[in-house]
Backbone as CSV, one residue per row, in Angstrom:
resi,resn,N_x,N_y,N_z,CA_x,CA_y,CA_z,C_x,C_y,C_z
1,UNK,-43.272,-60.463,22.723,-44.515,-61.123,23.054,-44.280,-62.101,24.193
2,UNK,-45.122,-62.061,25.210,-44.981,-62.947,26.351,-45.453,-64.359,26.044
3,UNK,-45.215,-65.260,26.976,-45.580,-66.653,26.753,-47.096,-66.852,26.684
4,UNK,-47.854,-65.933,27.198,-49.315,-66.041,27.135,-49.893,-65.185,26.024
5,UNK,-49.064,-64.726,25.115,-49.528,-64.049,23.924,-50.005,-62.629,24.115
6,UNK,-50.650,-62.175,23.059,-51.158,-60.812,23.007,-52.622,-60.824,22.597
7,UNK,-53.295,-59.749,22.944,-54.724,-59.606,22.654,-54.962,-58.223,22.064
8,UNK,-55.925,-58.120,21.151,-56.242,-56.821,20.560,-56.925,-55.922,21.586
9,UNK,-56.593,-54.637,21.502,-57.135,-53.652,22.429,-58.647,-53.602,22.462
10,UNK,-59.292,-53.845,21.328,-60.761,-53.764,21.284,-61.418,-54.731,22.269
11,UNK,-60.779,-55.887,22.496,-61.364,-56.859,23.412,-61.170,-56.417,24.861
12,UNK,-60.041,-55.789,25.159,-59.801,-55.254,26.507,-60.828,-54.163,26.805
13,UNK,-61.030,-53.261,25.854,-61.976,-52.153,26.016,-63.400,-52.693,26.186
14,UNK,-63.754,-53.714,25.405,-65.080,-54.320,25.507,-65.312,-54.890,26.903
15,UNK,-64.375,-55.677,27.404,-64.549,-56.284,28.719,-64.560,-55.206,29.805
16,UNK,-63.736,-54.185,29.664,-63.732,-53.085,30.636,-65.117,-52.440,30.723
17,UNK,-65.816,-52.356,29.598,-67.144,-51.727,29.591,-68.226,-52.622,30.197
18,UNK,-67.952,-53.927,30.303,-68.959,-54.875,30.792,-68.841,-55.153,32.288
19,UNK,-67.621,-55.217,32.816,-67.434,-55.644,34.208,-67.979,-54.617,35.192
20,UNK,-68.247,-55.081,36.399,-68.780,-54.209,37.446,-67.715,-53.219,37.915
21,UNK,-68.163,-52.192,38.614,-67.264,-51.144,39.086,-66.104,-51.642,39.928
22,UNK,-66.368,-52.591,40.842,-65.306,-53.116,41.704,-64.233,-53.847,40.914
23,UNK,-64.654,-54.702,39.989,-63.697,-55.423,39.144,-62.965,-54.436,38.243
24,UNK,-63.703,-53.493,37.702,-63.108,-52.508,36.801,-62.020,-51.703,37.517
25,UNK,-62.312,-51.229,38.718,-61.310,-50.449,39.473,-60.085,-51.297,39.808
26,UNK,-60.323,-52.528,40.264,-59.205,-53.411,40.620,-58.357,-53.736,39.392
27,UNK,-59.005,-54.043,38.275,-58.273,-54.395,37.054,-57.505,-53.198,36.515
28,UNK,-58.161,-52.043,36.468,-57.478,-50.846,35.956,-56.238,-50.522,36.786
29,UNK,-56.293,-50.803,38.087,-55.136,-50.560,38.943,-53.960,-51.471,38.632
30,UNK,-54.213,-52.596,37.972,-53.151,-53.548,37.645,-52.690,-53.466,36.192
31,UNK,-53.374,-52.683,35.371,-53.002,-52.581,33.960,-51.630,-51.936,33.802
32,UNK,-50.906,-52.389,32.793,-49.599,-51.801,32.513,-49.731,-50.501,31.731
33,UNK,-50.940,-50.204,31.254,-51.213,-48.990,30.486,-52.620,-48.529,30.873
34,UNK,-52.849,-47.227,31.022,-54.209,-46.770,31.361,-55.205,-47.185,30.277
35,UNK,-56.392,-47.606,30.674,-57.384,-48.088,29.715,-57.713,-47.017,28.680
36,UNK,-57.665,-45.757,29.052,-57.962,-44.668,28.111,-56.933,-44.593,26.976
37,UNK,-55.757,-45.160,27.174,-54.716,-45.127,26.139,-54.685,-46.394,25.284
38,UNK,-55.519,-47.358,25.602,-55.560,-48.594,24.817,-56.256,-48.311,23.489
39,UNK,-55.615,-48.712,22.412,-56.126,-48.511,21.060,-56.806,-49.791,20.568
40,UNK,-57.934,-49.646,19.883,-58.704,-50.795,19.390,-57.880,-51.756,18.547
41,UNK,-57.042,-51.241,17.669,-56.349,-52.081,16.690,-54.898,-52.400,17.054
42,UNK,-54.498,-52.137,18.296,-53.132,-52.429,18.738,-53.124,-53.719,19.555
43,UNK,-51.964,-54.390,19.544,-51.792,-55.626,20.314,-51.182,-55.305,21.666
44,UNK,-51.679,-55.980,22.720,-51.206,-55.777,24.086,-50.904,-57.116,24.734
45,UNK,-49.900,-57.118,25.600,-49.544,-58.324,26.333,-50.736,-58.762,27.168
46,UNK,-51.154,-59.989,26.975,-52.337,-60.515,27.658,-52.169,-60.506,29.173
47,UNK,-51.008,-60.928,29.648,-50.762,-60.987,31.094,-50.830,-59.605,31.735
48,UNK,-50.373,-58.588,31.012,-50.293,-57.235,31.577,-51.588,-56.438,31.409
49,UNK,-52.559,-56.979,30.692,-53.790,-56.224,30.450,-55.027,-57.069,30.721
50,UNK,-55.436,-57.862,29.759,-56.707,-58.582,29.817,-56.827,-59.488,31.034
51,UNK,-55.747,-60.163,31.405,-55.822,-61.074,32.548,-56.118,-60.344,33.854
52,UNK,-55.862,-59.046,33.920,-56.224,-58.285,35.125,-57.732,-58.363,35.354
53,UNK,-58.506,-58.352,34.278,-59.968,-58.463,34.396,-60.381,-59.884,34.777
54,UNK,-59.824,-60.880,34.055,-60.203,-62.263,34.344,-59.777,-62.668,35.744
55,UNK,-58.590,-62.269,36.165,-58.132,-62.611,37.520,-58.997,-61.935,38.573
56,UNK,-59.414,-60.702,38.312,-60.302,-60.009,39.241,-61.650,-60.695,39.348
57,UNK,-62.209,-61.093,38.201,-63.496,-61.785,38.199,-63.418,-63.141,38.887
58,UNK,-62.268,-63.792,38.782,-62.105,-65.134,39.347,-62.143,-65.135,40.874
59,UNK,-61.886,-63.974,41.470,-61.915,-63.898,42.932,-63.344,-64.071,43.433
60,UNK,-63.479,-64.771,44.500,-64.798,-65.069,45.054,-65.606,-63.795,45.321
61,UNK,-64.922,-62.739,45.752,-65.573,-61.468,46.038,-66.373,-60.966,44.838
62,UNK,-65.868,-61.225,43.633,-66.521,-60.733,42.418,-67.245,-61.837,41.646
63,UNK,-67.543,-62.936,42.286,-68.373,-63.952,41.657,-67.673,-65.245,41.299
64,UNK,-66.352,-65.285,41.328,-65.631,-66.516,41.015,-65.987,-67.046,39.640
65,UNK,-66.167,-68.357,39.541,-66.479,-68.996,38.261,-67.757,-68.413,37.658
66,UNK,-68.752,-68.182,38.498,-70.031,-67.637,38.011,-69.852,-66.209,37.484
67,UNK,-69.004,-65.408,38.134,-68.722,-64.051,37.662,-68.056,-64.070,36.295
68,UNK,-67.101,-64.982,36.108,-66.440,-65.131,34.810,-67.454,-65.517,33.736
69,UNK,-68.313,-66.442,34.076,-69.317,-66.916,33.128,-70.302,-65.794,32.772
70,UNK,-70.732,-65.033,33.771,-71.689,-63.949,33.526,-71.119,-62.884,32.602
71,UNK,-69.859,-62.501,32.811,-69.248,-61.488,31.940,-69.036,-62.065,30.542
72,UNK,-68.568,-63.309,30.454,-68.418,-63.941,29.146,-69.724,-63.964,28.375
73,UNK,-70.819,-64.225,29.088,-72.137,-64.304,28.451,-72.577,-62.959,27.872
74,UNK,-72.031,-61.872,28.375,-72.398,-60.537,27.883,-71.590,-60.105,26.656
75,UNK,-70.532,-60.839,26.315,-69.648,-60.426,25.213,-70.408,-60.310,23.893
76,UNK,-70.996,-61.393,23.412,-71.653,-61.359,22.109,-72.867,-60.426,22.090
77,UNK,-73.737,-60.427,23.108,-74.835,-59.459,23.091,-74.335,-58.003,23.025
78,UNK,-73.227,-57.704,23.690,-72.675,-56.337,23.649,-72.138,-56.018,22.261
79,UNK,-71.397,-56.955,21.667,-70.887,-56.755,20.303,-72.063,-56.574,19.351
80,UNK,-73.086,-57.407,19.498,-74.253,-57.348,18.617,-74.978,-56.004,18.745
81,UNK,-75.063,-55.473,19.949,-75.730,-54.183,20.161,-74.943,-53.036,19.518
82,UNK,-73.606,-53.130,19.547,-72.757,-52.060,19.003,-72.603,-52.182,17.494
83,UNK,-72.338,-53.403,17.023,-72.071,-53.631,15.599,-72.788,-54.897,15.117
84,UNK,-74.115,-54.817,14.927,-74.869,-56.009,14.526,-74.404,-56.604,13.204
85,UNK,-73.794,-55.794,12.351,-73.332,-56.306,11.056,-72.236,-57.371,11.199
86,UNK,-71.568,-57.421,12.358,-70.542,-58.442,12.558,-71.115,-59.843,12.579
87,UNK,-72.408,-59.974,12.808,-73.033,-61.294,12.846,-73.727,-61.648,11.538
88,UNK,-73.693,-60.739,10.567,-74.306,-61.034,9.275,-73.613,-62.234,8.650
89,UNK,-74.386,-63.104,8.068,-73.827,-64.273,7.402,-73.627,-65.466,8.325
90,UNK,-73.859,-65.292,9.625,-73.778,-66.424,10.555,-75.209,-66.912,10.746
91,UNK,-75.542,-68.067,10.165,-76.944,-68.481,10.127,-77.540,-68.954,11.445
92,UNK,-76.696,-69.466,12.364,-77.259,-70.019,13.593,-76.193,-70.130,14.679
93,UNK,-76.661,-70.450,15.883,-75.771,-70.526,17.044,-74.722,-71.622,16.889
94,UNK,-75.078,-72.741,16.291,-74.139,-73.856,16.149,-72.974,-73.438,15.252
95,UNK,-73.274,-72.780,14.149,-72.219,-72.283,13.257,-71.323,-71.300,14.000
96,UNK,-71.919,-70.426,14.796,-71.131,-69.445,15.548,-70.191,-70.124,16.543
97,UNK,-70.676,-71.150,17.248,-69.815,-71.869,18.186,-68.658,-72.521,17.432
98,UNK,-68.937,-73.073,16.264,-67.884,-73.699,15.460,-66.849,-72.677,14.979
99,UNK,-67.239,-71.417,14.913,-66.341,-70.351,14.462,-65.519,-69.744,15.598
100,UNK,-65.770,-70.154,16.830,-65.106,-69.527,17.980,-63.582,-69.568,17.892
101,UNK,-63.003,-70.675,17.452,-61.547,-70.749,17.379,-60.998,-69.711,16.407
102,UNK,-61.650,-69.561,15.253,-61.208,-68.551,14.285,-61.325,-67.146,14.885
103,UNK,-62.424,-66.874,15.589,-62.605,-65.561,16.228,-61.570,-65.341,17.329
104,UNK,-61.284,-66.396,18.090,-60.264,-66.317,19.142,-58.920,-65.923,18.541
105,UNK,-58.552,-66.553,17.432,-57.252,-66.266,16.828,-57.216,-64.925,16.082
106,UNK,-58.362,-64.314,15.797,-58.389,-62.967,15.241,-58.072,-61.930,16.317
107,UNK,-58.381,-62.256,17.580,-58.203,-61.310,18.678,-57.039,-61.642,19.599
108,UNK,-56.390,-62.783,19.392,-55.274,-63.238,20.219,-54.174,-63.773,19.317
109,UNK,-52.928,-63.557,19.714,-51.827,-64.135,18.947,-50.693,-64.507,19.894
110,UNK,-49.880,-65.457,19.457,-48.747,-65.911,20.248,-48.552,-67.407,20.101
111,UNK,-47.415,-67.884,20.558,-47.070,-69.295,20.412,-47.784,-70.190,21.418
112,UNK,-48.159,-69.661,22.560,-48.675,-70.489,23.649,-50.097,-70.090,24.046
113,UNK,-50.934,-69.766,23.046,-52.271,-69.285,23.394,-53.337,-70.379,23.324
114,UNK,-53.012,-71.522,22.755,-53.979,-72.613,22.686,-55.082,-72.331,21.693
115,UNK,-56.243,-72.892,21.962,-57.368,-72.704,21.059,-58.588,-73.463,21.531
116,UNK,-59.591,-73.492,20.674,-60.866,-74.131,20.963,-61.309,-74.907,19.728
117,UNK,-61.948,-76.046,19.924,-62.462,-76.789,18.781,-63.560,-77.751,19.208
118,UNK,-64.313,-78.209,18.212,-65.394,-79.161,18.442,-64.789,-80.563,18.493
119,UNK,-65.055,-81.277,19.576,-64.582,-82.654,19.737,-65.601,-83.654,19.213
120,UNK,-66.885,-83.349,19.434,-67.937,-84.275,19.043,-69.196,-83.466,18.753
121,UNK,-69.994,-83.960,17.800,-71.211,-83.249,17.416,-72.301,-84.247,17.066
122,UNK,-73.494,-83.985,17.579,-74.694,-84.722,17.178,-75.722,-83.664,16.787
123,UNK,-76.883,-84.050,16.280,-77.896,-83.044,15.927,-78.389,-82.208,17.119
124,UNK,-78.183,-82.700,18.361,-78.677,-81.965,19.533,-77.597,-81.697,20.579
125,UNK,-76.330,-81.900,20.223,-75.275,-81.642,21.207,-73.944,-81.332,20.538
126,UNK,-73.114,-80.597,21.276,-71.729,-80.330,20.884,-70.856,-80.556,22.104
127,UNK,-69.693,-81.123,21.878,-68.671,-81.206,22.915,-67.527,-80.333,22.426
128,UNK,-67.255,-79.295,23.177,-66.338,-78.236,22.783,-65.110,-78.299,23.677
129,UNK,-63.932,-78.424,23.098,-62.701,-78.490,23.885,-62.055,-77.107,23.933
130,UNK,-61.716,-76.688,25.138,-61.087,-75.380,25.340,-59.734,-75.567,26.006
131,UNK,-58.676,-75.217,25.282,-57.367,-75.122,25.933,-56.741,-73.773,25.595
132,UNK,-57.630,-72.778,25.424,-57.157,-71.412,25.188,-56.569,-70.864,26.483
133,UNK,-55.877,-69.734,26.379,-55.295,-69.159,27.587,-56.315,-68.360,28.407
134,UNK,-57.557,-68.285,27.951,-58.605,-67.626,28.731,-59.266,-68.636,29.663
135,UNK,-59.813,-68.155,30.744,-60.485,-69.022,31.700,-61.679,-69.714,31.032
136,UNK,-61.796,-71.016,31.250,-62.862,-71.795,30.611,-64.249,-71.300,30.999
137,UNK,-64.446,-70.830,32.208,-65.770,-70.349,32.618,-66.134,-69.076,31.857
138,UNK,-65.139,-68.267,31.511,-65.346,-67.093,30.666,-65.767,-67.551,29.261
139,UNK,-65.056,-68.525,28.696,-65.385,-69.073,27.367,-66.778,-69.707,27.389
140,UNK,-67.099,-70.429,28.463,-68.419,-71.036,28.628,-69.504,-69.962,28.542
141,UNK,-69.270,-68.842,29.213,-70.216,-67.730,29.154,-70.346,-67.164,27.747
142,UNK,-69.236,-67.054,27.020,-69.294,-66.566,25.632,-70.192,-67.474,24.801
143,UNK,-70.044,-68.783,24.980,-70.873,-69.735,24.230,-72.350,-69.562,24.598
144,UNK,-72.659,-69.415,25.878,-74.051,-69.195,26.278,-74.594,-67.899,25.674
145,UNK,-73.745,-66.872,25.585,-74.154,-65.607,24.967,-74.467,-65.758,23.491
146,UNK,-73.767,-66.668,22.819,-74.067,-66.945,21.413,-75.506,-67.438,21.286
147,UNK,-75.905,-68.361,22.152,-77.270,-68.892,22.109,-78.297,-67.824,22.495
148,UNK,-77.910,-66.842,23.313,-78.818,-65.747,23.669,-79.114,-64.854,22.467
149,UNK,-78.096,-64.623,21.621,-78.234,-63.693,20.496,-78.764,-64.391,19.247
150,UNK,-78.192,-65.525,18.916,-78.600,-66.272,17.720,-79.570,-67.360,18.174
151,UNK,-80.836,-67.048,18.140,-81.849,-67.858,18.811,-82.419,-68.990,17.963
152,UNK,-81.669,-69.447,16.958,-82.147,-70.551,16.131,-82.207,-71.853,16.910
153,UNK,-81.417,-71.974,17.963,-81.412,-73.145,18.829,-81.549,-72.670,20.278
154,UNK,-82.215,-73.484,21.100,-82.332,-73.157,22.517,-81.374,-74.058,23.288
155,UNK,-80.493,-73.448,24.049,-79.556,-74.191,24.876,-80.324,-74.767,26.058
156,UNK,-80.298,-76.093,26.206,-81.039,-76.735,27.290,-80.134,-77.181,28.422
157,UNK,-78.859,-77.396,28.139,-77.930,-77.827,29.173,-76.513,-77.477,28.729
158,UNK,-75.722,-77.000,29.678,-74.310,-76.756,29.394,-73.520,-76.936,30.683
159,UNK,-72.379,-77.576,30.562,-71.538,-77.761,31.747,-70.077,-77.841,31.331
160,UNK,-69.210,-77.543,32.305,-67.761,-77.582,32.110,-67.204,-78.784,32.849
161,UNK,-66.336,-79.516,32.179,-65.638,-80.647,32.779,-64.137,-80.362,32.668
162,UNK,-63.462,-80.280,33.816,-62.013,-80.035,33.840,-61.291,-81.370,33.726
163,UNK,-60.201,-81.413,32.944,-59.405,-82.625,32.852,-57.956,-82.311,32.529
164,UNK,-57.131,-83.329,32.614,-55.717,-83.209,32.253,-55.482,-84.051,31.019
165,UNK,-54.696,-83.504,30.105,-54.353,-84.214,28.890,-52.872,-83.967,28.620
166,UNK,-52.107,-85.030,28.559,-50.658,-84.914,28.390,-50.045,-84.029,29.472
167,UNK,-50.565,-84.135,30.695,-50.041,-83.379,31.819,-50.476,-81.925,31.867
168,UNK,-51.290,-81.475,30.909,-51.738,-80.080,30.870,-53.233,-80.013,31.171
169,UNK,-53.633,-78.911,31.821,-55.050,-78.688,32.087,-55.765,-78.339,30.790
170,UNK,-56.937,-78.892,30.607,-57.816,-78.471,29.541,-59.244,-78.701,30.009
171,UNK,-60.186,-78.220,29.263,-61.581,-78.306,29.676,-62.446,-78.713,28.509
172,UNK,-63.515,-79.370,28.842,-64.538,-79.731,27.873,-65.807,-78.995,28.283
173,UNK,-66.447,-78.373,27.309,-67.735,-77.724,27.545,-68.760,-78.536,26.773
174,UNK,-69.700,-79.131,27.517,-70.728,-79.971,26.901,-72.013,-79.158,26.762
175,UNK,-72.553,-79.141,25.559,-73.746,-78.358,25.247,-74.836,-79.272,24.718
176,UNK,-76.054,-79.063,25.174,-77.223,-79.736,24.617,-78.220,-78.668,24.234
177,UNK,-78.901,-78.860,23.121,-79.800,-77.832,22.600,-80.906,-78.469,21.773
178,UNK,-81.937,-77.677,21.529,-83.048,-78.096,20.662,-83.231,-77.058,19.579
């Protein structure tokens, strides 16, 4: 296992199905294994597979931060369209956001993968800390996608704040909702 951990094949396949043709072609060219051979329930080195998509999206040509956010935002709606039963028992968007760290660790493993958690919560806001090995703008998009699918709350404002903590990069995602 590499220093950036491993990711389940199902997540690689999901993102491959969402990204645009240009990103898809560029990422597939950098994969250590052809996408057709990736198995849903197998673990793959994150650096050699999934990061090919995120790095491709991060390039200005493919949208940069906004491209990462847009693809992240499509994750939950795509999962919901394919397997709506996966969201059964999740009563609202706030609960789903609070579950993100558990979901992250179901699809990622390794010693240096980081995580996500709620730093602060009020009845109309959440401050979400992201130090996962995925790009924060991608995670930000996933959170926005949660509010798109689980419409119990309307997201009124969301922003990313980059900071350093103990010499390491981390990010805060601030959410306001009604």
